[in-house]
C-alpha positions in Angstrom: 1.3 -7.0 27.5 -1.1 -6.6 24.5 0.5 -5.8 21.1 -1.1 -2.3 21.0 0.0 -1.5 24.5 3.5 -2.8 23.7 3.8 -0.6 20.6 2.5 2.4 22.6 5.2 1.7 25.3 7.9 1.6 22.6 6.6 4.8 21.0 6.6 6.6 24.4 10.2 5.5 25.0 11.6 6.8 21.8 9.4 9.9 22.0 10.8 10.8 25.4 14.3 10.2 24.2 13.8 12.3 21.1 12.4 15.1 23.2 15.4 15.1 25.5 17.8 15.2 22.5 15.8 18.0 20.9 15.8 20.0 24.1 19.6 20.0 23.9 19.6 21.3 20.3 17.0 23.9 21.1 19.0 25.2 24.0 21.9 25.8 21.7 19.7 27.3 18.9 18.0 29.6 21.4 21.4 31.3 22.1 21.9 32.1 18.5 20.2 34.5 16.1 18.4 31.7 14.2 14.7 32.4 14.1 11.8 29.8 14.0 10.7 31.3 10.6 14.2 30.6 9.2 14.1 27.0 10.3 10.6 26.5 8.8 11.7 28.1 5.5 14.8 25.9 5.4 12.8 22.8 6.3 10.3 23.3 3.5 13.0 24.2 1.0 14.9 21.0 1.8 11.8 18.8 1.5 10.9 20.5 -1.8 14.5 19.8 -3.0 14.0 16.2 -1.9 10.9 15.9 -4.0 12.7 17.1 -7.1 15.6 14.7 -6.5 13.0 11.8 -6.1 11.6 12.7 -9.5 15.1 12.2 -11.1 15.8 9.1 -9.0 15.8 6.7 -11.9 18.9 8.2 -13.4 21.2 7.2 -10.5 19.2 5.4 -7.9 21.8 5.0 -5.2 23.0 8.5 -5.3 19.7 10.4 -5.9 17.4 8.4 -3.7 19.8 8.5 -0.8 20.3 12.2 -1.3 16.6 12.7 -1.3 16.4 10.7 2.0 19.0 12.9 3.6 17.3 16.1 2.4 13.9 15.0 3.5 14.9 13.9 7.0 17.0 17.0 7.6 14.2 19.2 6.3 11.6 17.4 8.5 13.8 17.8 11.6 14.3 21.5 11.0 10.6 21.9 10.5 9.9 20.1 13.8 12.6 22.1 15.6 11.1 25.4 14.4 8.0 25.0 16.7 10.2 23.9 19.6 12.5 26.9 19.2 9.5 29.3 19.1 8.2 27.9 22.4 11.7 27.9 24.0 12.5 31.5 23.0 9.1 32.9 23.9 8.4 33.7 20.2 5.4 31.4 19.8 2.3 33.0 18.4 -1.0 31.6 17.3 -0.2 32.5 13.7 3.2 30.9 14.0 1.7 27.7 15.2 -0.8 27.8 12.3 2.0 28.3 9.8 4.0 25.5 11.4 1.2 23.0 11.1 0.7 23.9 7.4 4.4 23.6 6.7 4.4 20.0 8.0 1.7 19.1 5.5 3.4 20.9 2.6 6.8 19.3 3.3 5.3 15.8 3.4 3.0 16.5 0.5 5.9 17.5 -1.7 7.7 14.2 -1.3 4.6 12.0 -1.5 3.5 13.7 -4.6 6.9 13.1 -6.2 6.8 9.4 -5.1 3.3 9.1 -6.7 4.5 10.6 -9.9 7.4 8.1 -10.0 4.9 5.2 -9.6 2.8 6.7 -12.3 5.8 6.9 -14.7 6.6 3.3 -14.0 3.0 2.2 -14.7 2.6 0.9 -11.1 -1.0 1.7 -10.6 -1.4 -0.2 -7.3 1.5 1.7 -5.7 0.2 5.0 -7.1 -3.2 4.4 -5.5 -1.5 3.6 -2.2 0.6 6.7 -2.5 -2.5 8.8 -2.9 -4.2 6.9 0.0 -1.1 7.5 2.2 -1.1 11.2 1.5 -4.8 11.5 2.3 -4.4 9.4 5.5 -1.4 11.4 6.6 -3.3 14.6 6.3 -6.3 13.1 8.1 -4.1 12.0 11.0 -3.1 15.6 11.6 -6.6 16.9 10.9 -8.1 14.5 13.5 -5.6 15.7 16.1 -6.4 19.4 15.4 -10.2 18.8 15.6 -9.9 16.8 18.8 -7.8 19.5 20.5 -10.3 22.1 19.3 -12.9 20.2 21.3 -10.6 20.2 24.3 -9.7 16.5 24.0 -6.4 14.6 23.6 -5.7 14.0 19.9 -2.2 12.7 19.8 -3.0 9.0 20.3 -2.0 6.4 17.7 1.1 5.0 16.1 1.3 6.9 12.8 2.2 10.4 13.9 4.5 12.7 11.9 7.7 11.4 13.4 6.8 7.8 12.4 5.8 8.9 8.9 9.1 10.6 8.4 10.9 7.5 9.4 8.8 5.3 7.1 9.2 7.6 4.1 12.9 8.0 4.7 13.3 4.2 5.0 11.4 3.8 1.7 13.8 6.2 -0.1 16.9 4.5 1.4 15.7 1.1 0.1 14.3 2.4 -3.2 17.2 1.0 -5.3 16.0 -2.5 -4.2 12.4 -1.8 -4.8 11.6 -1.0 -1.2 9.8 2.3 -1.8 6.5 0.8 -2.8 6.5 -1.4 0.3 7.1 1.6 2.5 4.2 3.4 0.9 2.0 0.4 1.5 3.0 0.4 5.1 2.5 4.1 5.4 -1.0 4.0 4.0 -2.0 1.2 6.3 -0.6 2.8 9.5 -1.9 6.3 8.6 -5.5 5.1 8.2 -5.2 2.8 11.2 -4.1 5.9 13.2 -7.1 7.9 11.9 -9.3 5.1 13.2 -7.5 5.1 16.5 -8.1 8.8 16.9 -11.7 8.6 16.0 -12.3 5.9 18.5 -10.3 7.8 21.2 -12.4 11.0 20.7 -15.6 9.0 20.9 -14.4 7.4 24.2 -13.3 10.7 25.6 -16.7 12.3 24.8 -18.5 9.4 26.4 -16.6 9.9 29.6 -17.6 13.5 29.9 
């Protein structure tokens, strides 16, 4: 099995597992009075709080970076569940899907901006440049998918989708007290831009087959 195919197989495995787990959660949420908008608002708020905590991370690295990691991952999960809840409860609307896609970018942008500002404060210009590159690449990954689907094509190929980016950023925050944050950002930038390339090549191949 080729490395790319092996990675795709691993991704498919944990994606299916995550979907099954999320389906159980959504089933419970659908029986409550919780709305998709409430989940989206809570998710963005937690990610914004995580960004603020990251900014103050130097004061108590273990406590604050780990707190930021928890806030970010919980906020991201709530943001992801919002769309699933809307579909499960028959409350999905085109405008809701539009807001949901924007909230994903806002949540991620908050934390990556805070990380970039921390690198700038430390005078780490290389890590700062990679943080900016990772943010641009992450946004382009989502944009490439949206444009591909607008053309009626599959746009979710690649290894650096939102779930993977959440894992990488969270891992970087967890290991920040040991200097691991910059390495997570290096990896994030590389995988994001590689995924953009994957999606560009995939769209070209799909168009050629038409």
